[in-house]
DRENDREN-768873 format. One record per residue (C-alpha): y, x, z; residue number from 0. Coordinates in steps of 0.1 Angstrom, whole numbers, plus 2048, in hexadecimal, padded with zeros to 3 digits. Each point is the difference from the previous one (the first is absolute). Layout:
N
(atom (Y,X,Z),NUM);
...
END
This chain:
558
(atom (2CF,827,51D),0);
(atom (7DA,7FC,808),1);
(atom (7F8,802,826),2);
(atom (7EC,820,7FC),3);
(atom (81C,811,7EC),4);
(atom (81A,7F4,81A),5);
(atom (7EB,80F,81C),6);
(atom (7FD,821,7EC),7);
(atom (826,801,7FA),8);
(atom (806,7FC,826),9);
(atom (7E9,81D,806),10);
(atom (811,816,7E5),11);
(atom (822,7FA,810),12);
(atom (7F3,813,81E),13);
(atom (7F7,81F,7EB),14);
(atom (81C,81A,801),15);
(atom (7FF,80A,7DB),16);
(atom (808,7DC,7F6),17);
(atom (81F,7FD,815),18);
(atom (817,7FB,7E2),19);
(atom (7E9,7E9,7EC),20);
(atom (809,7DC,7FB),21);
(atom (7E6,7E4,807),22);
(atom (7FB,7FB,7DA),23);
(atom (7F8,825,7FB),24);
(atom (7E9,7FF,81E),25);
(atom (7EE,7E2,7F1),26);
(atom (7FA,814,7E0),27);
(atom (7F1,81D,815),28);
(atom (7EB,7E7,814),29);
(atom (7F1,7F2,7E0),30);
(atom (7F0,822,7FA),31);
(atom (7F2,805,823),32);
(atom (7DB,802,806),33);
(atom (7F0,7F8,821),34);
(atom (7E5,812,814),35);
(atom (7EF,7F7,821),36);
(atom (7F7,81E,815),37);
(atom (7EA,806,81F),38);
(atom (807,815,81F),39);
(atom (7F8,824,7F9),40);
(atom (801,7FC,7DA),41);
(atom (810,81E,7ED),42);
(atom (81A,7F4,7E7),43);
(atom (804,822,7F1),44);
(atom (7FA,824,80A),45);
(atom (817,81E,801),46);
(atom (7FE,812,7DF),47);
(atom (7F5,7E1,7EC),48);
(atom (812,7F8,7DF),49);
(atom (81A,7E5,805),50);
(atom (7F8,7DF,7EF),51);
(atom (811,7E4,815),52);
(atom (81E,7F8,817),53);
(atom (7F6,7EB,81E),54);
(atom (814,7E7,816),55);
(atom (7F1,7F5,821),56);
(atom (7FE,7DA,804),57);
(atom (7EA,800,81F),58);
(atom (7F2,819,817),59);
(atom (807,824,80B),60);
(atom (7F9,820,7ED),61);
(atom (7FF,825,80C),62);
(atom (80F,81D,7EC),63);
(atom (7EB,81F,804),64);
(atom (804,823,7F3),65);
(atom (7EB,81F,802),66);
(atom (811,823,7FF),67);
(atom (7E9,81A,7F2),68);
(atom (7DE,7FE,811),69);
(atom (80D,7F1,820),70);
(atom (7FA,7DD,80D),71);
(atom (811,7E1,7F2),72);
(atom (821,7F8,812),73);
(atom (80E,7DD,805),74);
(atom (823,800,7F0),75);
(atom (809,7DC,803),76);
(atom (7F4,7DC,804),77);
(atom (80B,7E7,7E5),78);
(atom (802,7DA,804),79);
(atom (80B,7E1,7EE),80);
(atom (81C,806,7E7),81);
(atom (7FA,826,7FD),82);
(atom (7F7,80F,7DE),83);
(atom (7EC,81F,7F9),84);
(atom (7F3,812,7E1),85);
(atom (821,7FF,7ED),86);
(atom (807,825,806),87);
(atom (7E2,80C,7ED),88);
(atom (808,7EA,7E2),89);
(atom (825,808,800),90);
(atom (7FA,826,803),91);
(atom (7E1,7FE,7EA),92);
(atom (7EB,816,817),93);
(atom (7E1,7FC,816),94);
(atom (800,7EB,820),95);
(atom (810,813,81C),96);
(atom (7EE,7EE,81C),97);
(atom (7E2,7E9,808),98);
(atom (805,7DB,807),99);
(atom (7E7,7EF,817),100);
(atom (800,7DC,80C),101);
(atom (805,7FE,825),102);
(atom (7F8,7DB,800),103);
(atom (7F4,7E6,7E8),104);
(atom (81C,7F8,7E8),105);
(atom (80D,7F5,7DE),106);
(atom (812,816,7E6),107);
(atom (814,7F8,7E1),108);
(atom (801,81B,7E6),109);
(atom (811,80A,7DF),110);
(atom (7EB,813,7E7),111);
(atom (80F,820,7F3),112);
(atom (80B,7F0,7DF),113);
(atom (811,7E4,813),114);
(atom (811,819,818),115);
(atom (80F,813,7E3),116);
(atom (80B,7DF,7F0),117);
(atom (811,7F7,820),118);
(atom (813,821,802),119);
(atom (80B,7FD,7DC),120);
(atom (80C,7DC,802),121);
(atom (80F,801,824),122);
(atom (812,822,803),123);
(atom (80F,7F6,821),124);
(atom (7DF,80A,811),125);
(atom (803,824,7F4),126);
(atom (818,80D,81B),127);
(atom (7E7,7F4,81B),128);
(atom (7E3,80F,7EE),129);
(atom (813,821,7FD),130);
(atom (809,7FF,825),131);
(atom (7DC,7FB,80B),132);
(atom (7F3,81B,7E8),133);
(atom (81A,819,80E),134);
(atom (7F4,7F6,823),135);
(atom (7DC,808,7F8),136);
(atom (80A,822,7F0),137);
(atom (818,80A,81B),138);
(atom (7E9,7F6,81D),139);
(atom (7E6,819,7F3),140);
(atom (81A,81C,800),141);
(atom (810,7FA,821),142);
(atom (7F0,809,821),143);
(atom (80B,7E4,816),144);
(atom (7F4,806,824),145);
(atom (815,7E7,813),146);
(atom (7EC,7E0,7F7),147);
(atom (7F2,7ED,81D),148);
(atom (7DD,7F3,801),149);
(atom (7FF,7E1,7EA),150);
(atom (820,809,7EF),151);
(atom (7FE,803,7DA),152);
(atom (819,80A,7E4),153);
(atom (80D,7E3,7EB),154);
(atom (81B,811,7EB),155);
(atom (80F,823,7FB),156);
(atom (81F,806,7EB),157);
(atom (815,81E,7F9),158);
(atom (826,7FD,7FC),159);
(atom (80D,7F9,7DD),160);
(atom (808,821,7EE),161);
(atom (824,7F4,7F9),162);
(atom (80E,80F,821),163);
(atom (7EE,821,7F9),164);
(atom (80E,801,7DC),165);
(atom (823,7F9,80D),166);
(atom (7FE,81C,81A),167);
(atom (7F3,818,7E6),168);
(atom (81B,7F6,7E7),169);
(atom (81B,806,81B),170);
(atom (7F1,822,809),171);
(atom (7FF,80B,7DC),172);
(atom (823,7F3,7F9),173);
(atom (80F,813,81E),174);
(atom (7EE,820,7F6),175);
(atom (80D,7FC,7DC),176);
(atom (823,7FB,80B),177);
(atom (7FE,81F,817),178);
(atom (7F3,815,7E3),179);
(atom (81C,7F4,7E9),180);
(atom (81A,808,81B),181);
(atom (7F3,823,806),182);
(atom (7FE,807,7DA),183);
(atom (824,7F3,7FC),184);
(atom (80C,818,81B),185);
(atom (7EC,81D,7F2),186);
(atom (80E,7FA,7DD),187);
(atom (81F,812,80B),188);
(atom (7EC,820,806),189);
(atom (809,81B,7E7),190);
(atom (7DC,80D,7FB),191);
(atom (7EC,7E9,7EA),192);
(atom (7DF,810,80A),193);
(atom (808,7FB,825),194);
(atom (809,7DC,7F9),195);
(atom (7DF,7FA,7EE),196);
(atom (7EB,811,81C),197);
(atom (811,7EE,81C),198);
(atom (7FD,7DF,7EE),199);
(atom (7DC,806,7FA),200);
(atom (7F9,809,824),201);
(atom (814,7E2,80E),202);
(atom (7F2,7E8,7E7),203);
(atom (7DC,80B,806),204);
(atom (804,7FF,825),205);
(atom (810,7DE,7FF),206);
(atom (7E4,7F3,7EA),207);
(atom (7E5,80D,818),208);
(atom (813,7F1,81D),209);
(atom (803,7DE,7EF),210);
(atom (7DB,802,7F6),211);
(atom (7F7,807,824),212);
(atom (815,7E3,80D),213);
(atom (7F1,7E8,7E6),214);
(atom (7DD,80B,80B),215);
(atom (80A,7F9,824),216);
(atom (80D,7DE,7F7),217);
(atom (7E0,7F8,7ED),218);
(atom (7EB,80A,81E),219);
(atom (815,7EA,817),220);
(atom (7FB,7E3,7E8),221);
(atom (7DB,805,800),222);
(atom (7FF,7FE,826),223);
(atom (812,7DE,802),224);
(atom (7E8,7E3,804),225);
(atom (7FF,7DB,807),226);
(atom (7DE,7F8,810),227);
(atom (7F5,7DD,809),228);
(atom (7E1,7FA,814),229);
(atom (7F0,7E0,80B),230);
(atom (816,800,81F),231);
(atom (820,814,7FA),232);
(atom (81A,80E,7E7),233);
(atom (806,826,802),234);
(atom (81D,812,7EF),235);
(atom (7FF,825,7FF),236);
(atom (81E,814,7F3),237);
(atom (804,826,7FF),238);
(atom (823,80D,800),239);
(atom (80B,824,7F7),240);
(atom (7FC,81A,81B),241);
(atom (7F1,7E9,81A),242);
(atom (7DF,7EF,809),243);
(atom (7F6,7DF,7F2),244);
(atom (80F,7E0,80E),245);
(atom (7E7,7E4,804),246);
(atom (806,7DC,809),247);
(atom (7E8,7E3,804),248);
(atom (802,7DA,804),249);
(atom (7E3,7E9,809),250);
(atom (7FA,7E6,7E5),251);
(atom (7FF,7E5,81A),252);
(atom (823,80A,80C),253);
(atom (811,7FD,7DE),254);
(atom (819,7E3,7FF),255);
(atom (80E,804,7DD),256);
(atom (801,817,7E1),257);
(atom (81E,806,7EA),258);
(atom (806,815,7E0),259);
(atom (820,813,7FA),260);
(atom (80A,812,7E0),261);
(atom (820,814,800),262);
(atom (808,802,7DB),263);
(atom (7F6,7F7,7DD),264);
(atom (7EB,820,7FC),265);
(atom (7EA,7F7,81D),266);
(atom (7FB,7DD,7F1),267);
(atom (7F9,80E,7DE),268);
(atom (7E5,818,80D),269);
(atom (7F3,7E5,818),270);
(atom (805,812,821),271);
(atom (813,7F8,81F),272);
(atom (800,7FE,826),273);
(atom (7E8,7E9,812),274);
(atom (80E,7F5,822),275);
(atom (7E5,7F7,81A),276);
(atom (80F,7EC,81D),277);
(atom (7EF,7F9,821),278);
(atom (80E,7ED,81E),279);
(atom (811,820,80D),280);
(atom (805,819,7E4),281);
(atom (801,808,7DB),282);
(atom (7ED,819,7EB),283);
(atom (80E,80B,7DF),284);
(atom (7E7,80A,7E5),285);
(atom (815,812,7E6),286);
(atom (7F7,808,7DC),287);
(atom (7E3,7E7,800),288);
(atom (7F1,7FA,7DD),289);
(atom (7FE,7DC,7F4),290);
(atom (810,7F3,821),291);
(atom (7FC,7DB,7F8),292);
(atom (7DA,805,7FA),293);
(atom (7FE,815,81F),294);
(atom (811,7E5,814),295);
(atom (7E8,7E6,7F3),296);
(atom (7E2,816,809),297);
(atom (80D,805,823),298);
(atom (804,7DB,804),299);
(atom (7DC,7FC,7F5),300);
(atom (7F5,819,81A),301);
(atom (815,7EE,81A),302);
(atom (7F0,7DF,7F7),303);
(atom (7DD,80F,805),304);
(atom (809,80E,822),305);
(atom (80E,7DF,80C),306);
(atom (7E1,7EE,7F3),307);
(atom (7EA,817,814),308);
(atom (816,7FB,81F),309);
(atom (7FE,7DB,7FC),310);
(atom (7DA,802,7FD),311);
(atom (800,816,81F),312);
(atom (814,7E7,814),313);
(atom (7E8,7E4,7F7),314);
(atom (7E3,815,80A),315);
(atom (810,808,821),316);
(atom (807,7DB,806),317);
(atom (7DB,7F9,7F9),318);
(atom (7F6,81C,817),319);
(atom (815,7F3,81C),320);
(atom (7F3,7DC,7FB),321);
(atom (7DC,80C,801),322);
(atom (807,814,820),323);
(atom (80E,7E1,810),324);
(atom (7E1,7EC,7F5),325);
(atom (7E8,81C,80C),326);
(atom (7F3,805,7DD),327);
(atom (7F4,822,7F2),328);
(atom (81C,817,7F5),329);
(atom (805,805,7DB),330);
(atom (7FB,822,7F0),331);
(atom (823,804,7F0),332);
(atom (805,821,7EC),333);
(atom (823,80F,802),334);
(atom (80E,7FF,7DD),335);
(atom (820,815,805),336);
(atom (804,81F,816),337);
(atom (818,7FB,81D),338);
(atom (806,823,80E),339);
(atom (80F,814,7E2),340);
(atom (805,825,803),341);
(atom (823,80B,7F6),342);
(atom (805,80E,7DD),343);
(atom (819,819,80E),344);
(atom (7F4,81F,811),345);
(atom (81C,80C,816),346);
(atom (80A,825,7FC),347);
(atom (7FA,815,81F),348);
(atom (812,820,807),349);
(atom (7ED,81F,80C),350);
(atom (81D,807,818),351);
(atom (7FD,7E5,81A),352);
(atom (825,805,80A),353);
(atom (80B,7EE,7E1),354);
(atom (7E6,7E4,7FC),355);
(atom (812,7E1,7F5),356);
(atom (7E4,7E7,805),357);
(atom (7EA,7FF,81F),358);
(atom (7E4,7E6,802),359);
(atom (7FA,7F8,825),360);
(atom (7E8,7EA,812),361);
(atom (801,7DA,801),362);
(atom (80C,7FF,7DB),363);
(atom (822,810,808),364);
(atom (811,815,7E5),365);
(atom (81D,816,809),366);
(atom (818,80D,7E6),367);
(atom (818,81D,803),368);
(atom (81D,808,7EA),369);
(atom (7F7,819,7E4),370);
(atom (804,825,807),371);
(atom (81C,803,7E7),372);
(atom (815,7EA,817),373);
(atom (7FA,819,81C),374);
(atom (809,81E,7EB),375);
(atom (81F,7EF,7F4),376);
(atom (80B,7FC,824),377);
(atom (7F5,823,80A),378);
(atom (80F,811,7E1),379);
(atom (81A,814,813),380);
(atom (7E9,80D,81D),381);
(atom (7E4,808,7E7),382);
(atom (818,813,7E9),383);
(atom (80F,811,81F),384);
(atom (7DE,80C,80C),385);
(atom (7F7,80C,7DD),386);
(atom (820,814,7FC),387);
(atom (7FC,80E,823),388);
(atom (7DD,80B,7F9),389);
(atom (80A,80E,7DE),390);
(atom (81D,814,810),391);
(atom (7E9,80E,81A),392);
(atom (7E7,80C,7E6),393);
(atom (819,80F,7E8),394);
(atom (816,811,819),395);
(atom (7E5,80A,819),396);
(atom (803,826,7F9),397);
(atom (826,7FF,805),398);
(atom (7FE,7EB,81F),399);
(atom (7E6,817,810),400);
(atom (817,81E,7FB),401);
(atom (81F,7ED,80C),402);
(atom (80F,808,822),403);
(atom (805,7DB,805),404);
(atom (7DB,7F7,7F9),405);
(atom (7F9,7ED,820),406);
(atom (821,7ED,7FE),407);
(atom (7F8,7F6,7DC),408);
(atom (7DC,7F7,808),409);
(atom (80C,7EB,81E),410);
(atom (819,7EE,7EA),411);
(atom (7E6,7F9,7E5),412);
(atom (7E7,7F4,81B),413);
(atom (81A,7E8,80E),414);
(atom (809,7F4,7DE),415);
(atom (7DB,7FC,7F6),416);
(atom (7F9,7ED,820),417);
(atom (81D,7E8,7F9),418);
(atom (7F5,7FA,7DC),419);
(atom (7DC,7FB,80B),420);
(atom (80B,7E7,81B),421);
(atom (815,7EE,7E6),422);
(atom (7E1,7FF,7E8),423);
(atom (7E9,7F3,81C),424);
(atom (81A,7E6,809),425);
(atom (800,7F3,7DC),426);
(atom (7DA,801,7FF),427);
(atom (7FD,7EB,820),428);
(atom (81B,7E8,7F3),429);
(atom (7EC,7FD,7DF),430);
(atom (7DE,7FB,812),431);
(atom (80F,7E6,818),432);
(atom (809,7E9,7E3),433);
(atom (7E1,7EC,7F8),434);
(atom (7F6,7E0,7EF),435);
(atom (7E0,7EE,80B),436);
(atom (7EA,7E5,7F2),437);
(atom (7E9,7EE,817),438);
(atom (7E9,7E2,7FB),439);
(atom (81C,7E7,805),440);
(atom (822,811,7FE),441);
(atom (815,81D,7F1),442);
(atom (814,817,817),443);
(atom (81E,816,7F9),444);
(atom (808,819,81C),445);
(atom (81B,81B,7FE),446);
(atom (807,817,81D),447);
(atom (818,81D,804),448);
(atom (7F5,81D,816),449);
(atom (80E,7F9,823),450);
(atom (814,7E4,7F0),451);
(atom (800,7DC,7F5),452);
(atom (7E0,7EE,7F5),453);
(atom (800,7E1,7EA),454);
(atom (7E1,7EA,7FD),455);
(atom (7FC,7E4,7E7),456);
(atom (7E1,7EC,7F7),457);
(atom (7F7,7E1,7EC),458);
(atom (7E0,7EB,800),459);
(atom (7ED,801,7DE),460);
(atom (800,7DA,7FF),461);
(atom (826,800,7FF),462);
(atom (804,818,7E3),463);
(atom (80E,7EE,7E1),464);
(atom (7FE,81C,7E7),465);
(atom (7F9,826,7FC),466);
(atom (80D,817,7E5),467);
(atom (803,826,7FC),468);
(atom (815,818,7EB),469);
(atom (803,824,7F7),470);
(atom (825,806,7FC),471);
(atom (805,822,7EF),472);
(atom (7F0,81D,7ED),473);
(atom (7F7,813,821),474);
(atom (7EF,7E0,80B),475);
(atom (7EC,7FF,7E0),476);
(atom (7F6,824,803),477);
(atom (7F3,7FD,824),478);
(atom (7F7,7DB,7FF),479);
(atom (819,7F8,81C),480);
(atom (813,7DF,803),481);
(atom (806,7E1,816),482);
(atom (7ED,7E0,809),483);
(atom (815,7E1,806),484);
(atom (7F1,7E5,816),485);
(atom (813,7DF,7FF),486);
(atom (7FD,7EC,820),487);
(atom (817,7E2,7FE),488);
(atom (824,80B,803),489);
(atom (7F5,823,80A),490);
(atom (7F1,81D,7ED),491);
(atom (7EB,81D,80D),492);
(atom (802,81F,7EB),493);
(atom (7E7,81D,801),494);
(atom (817,81C,7F4),495);
(atom (7F4,820,7F0),496);
(atom (7DB,7F9,801),497);
(atom (7E6,810,7EA),498);
(atom (7EF,7EB,7E6),499);
(atom (813,7DF,806),500);
(atom (7E9,7ED,7E8),501);
(atom (7E2,807,817),502);
(atom (813,7F5,81F),503);
(atom (80B,7E1,7EE),504);
(atom (7DB,7FB,7F7),505);
(atom (7F5,805,825),506);
(atom (819,7E6,80C),507);
(atom (7F5,7E7,7E5),508);
(atom (7DC,805,808),509);
(atom (806,7F9,825),510);
(atom (814,7E1,7F8),511);
(atom (7E4,7F4,7E9),512);
(atom (7E6,807,81B),513);
(atom (814,7EC,819),514);
(atom (805,7E4,7E7),515);
(atom (7DA,7FF,7F9),516);
(atom (7F9,7FF,826),517);
(atom (819,7E4,805),518);
(atom (7F2,7ED,7E2),519);
(atom (7DD,803,80D),520);
(atom (80B,7F3,822),521);
(atom (811,7E3,7EF),522);
(atom (7E2,7F8,7EB),523);
(atom (7E9,801,81E),524);
(atom (817,7E8,812),525);
(atom (800,7E9,7E2),526);
(atom (7DA,801,7FE),527);
(atom (7FE,7F7,824),528);
(atom (819,7E3,7FB),529);
(atom (7EC,7F2,7E2),530);
(atom (7DF,803,813),531);
(atom (810,7EF,81E),532);
(atom (80A,7E3,7E9),533);
(atom (7DD,7FE,7F2),534);
(atom (7F2,7FF,823),535);
(atom (818,7E4,80A),536);
(atom (7F7,7EE,7E0),537);
(atom (7DB,801,808),538);
(atom (807,7F5,824),539);
(atom (813,7E2,7F3),540);
(atom (7E4,7F8,7E7),541);
(atom (7E6,802,81C),542);
(atom (815,7E9,816),543);
(atom (802,7E6,7E4),544);
(atom (7DA,801,7FA),545);
(atom (7FA,7FF,826),546);
(atom (815,7E1,803),547);
(atom (7EB,7F0,7E4),548);
(atom (7E0,80A,812),549);
(atom (7F6,818,7E4),550);
(atom (7F6,825,803),551);
(atom (815,817,7E9),552);
(atom (7F4,822,7F6),553);
(atom (818,814,7E9),554);
(atom (7F0,810,7E2),555);
(atom (807,825,802),556);
(atom (7E6,80B,7E6),557);
END
């Protein structure tokens, strides 16, 4: 293979759409590449232009800009070596959706439109990647994503595969059909044929409308389930019937491994499955992912890019520290990835402060209470008693007033009401005293009975080995109530009966990630100081050697 072609093949291996191409196939594509040198500020193409080429960045950085309506151009992303652009317009056969401008001097390889369509025809393994990026561009225009941090850009958006939706719809229609058959079978014993026909028509029509409504609900749920990958994190948003959306996120830098699971032959036939994202302390399950193998390959590509940027940042920090030690001017190093990311999840707040289940306090402390359904389950009898007592008073008020024992009955009702109210308040205080707390460096589980025993357990975040959550039953699904399990060595802290356990899981994972980043920064700073100390010792030894020879040594730091 000629040296230039070999260099181009190495570059093409970095491009996500060529993940499944062999070196021989990449060599065929490389043979059709053209090359273009560009200058800083040069416009490669403008938004609205007709597509004519696909570009691959060999050197330099390029800005992606878009103008909405008559507004100003917005910077969407910054591309660098190994990134491709322009393929979406060719694949979808529509005008350019953004403007590409060179941020630095650089070099581009390109495929003309005819060569691009030749590539798609002869190497169909690139199509799933092209479909994924086209869906990303289309969906990004429809969604109003407001949780992106400054400098955070969308890399990939994917809906769940329609197979789970079809299975749910088929199950719903099947159950409704069986119900209709059962009812008709029972009514067939009716002596009146006209009555049988009318009842069958009413029940059948009602069942059909109910099934149609449920299928519409299932479709809306499916439309609201998204996998979103930005340049810094993976976000999984899943909406479940009768409750708010559950959203989870994992930083790309924290991902340790990716696995694909398929449960049966049907999932493999329709190319869907579950993508398992593992970090050092938890797992995130992305169910119903289309083309899971290709999705895994793309996530690995995004992870490689983040780690490449992190490695470059560490080298720049080392250079900065060295220049500081040598009293040289500081470098102007732009921050390539945002560090402080806003949470995707917006916690639900109740208007009635008595039942707030999440309280954000000062100094980054979050306090969680058990869900109000836990309280009302404990206070069921006093609540029912108070209700019945009030109902009795309202219904029998005229008879009570005329009764000769009015004051005795009223006194009895007042004593009973006071007892029930005291019982209710006791249960409320017992419920409100059970709190779970997350601080900067630990989790706390405190349970306290009124005028009784108090238990206090805590665990440092650095000692947590894994975190998981579950919603155990239908009531939990309806009200989004479950438990969070925090494994600390041989012990497990459990947050029982909490609202939105996925968000609490996410809060703990974020704090653990922040602590891990802080510790890693300290370790890297110590490593930089150690290396620089070695360099200083080295230069001292060199100066001593030259001094013993009677020579003057001046190290070259240019």
